[in-house]
N, C-alpha and C positions, 0 to 999 in steps of 0.2 A: 084935217087930213082924211080924205076918204079913199076908198079903193077905186081906181080908175078901171072901169069895166073893159075899156078898149085894150088895156094891157093884158088882161086875162084872155079876152077873146082872140087877140092877135098873137098870143104866145105861141111860138113855133118850136119850143123845146119839148122835152119829155115831160108830159103832164104827170106821170107817175112820180118822177123825181121831185117836181115842184110841190106836189101834194104832200109827199112825205116830209119835205123840208118845212112846209107850213105847219104840219101836225107837230113835228118836233119843236119848232120855234114856239108854237102855242103852249106846249108843255113847259118849256123853259120860262115863258112869261108868267104862266100860272104859278110856278114855284118861286121865282125870284122877283117878279114884277118888271116894269119897264117904264121909262119916262114918257114914252109915246102913248101910253094907255089913255091918259087924260084927253089927248087930241082926238082919239078915236072913241070917245064916250065910254071908256072902260070896256070896250069889246075886244076880247083877246084874239080871236081869229082874224078880225079886221086889222088889228095891229100887226099880227104876224104876216098877213097877206101884203100889207103896205110895205113892210120892211123887206120882204123877199123880192117883190116886184120893183121896188125902188133901188134895190141892191144895197140898202143900208146894212143888211145882213146877207152874207153870201153863204152858200152851202155847197157841199160835195158829198156824194154818197160813197161809202167804202164798200168794196166787194167782199 
């Protein structure tokens, strides 16, 4: 499972929000691990990006 660059390039939402979501998800994966790591060659940020853009992991920022 790789990151589909088209999804990133075509993203029309708030890039600040999605960047923060990926950063936070990366920290979570670092601390507790994730089953998807092996599919992404143990690359934490790639795993976080894939999960966010595939909507496997959803996010919302609090004010």
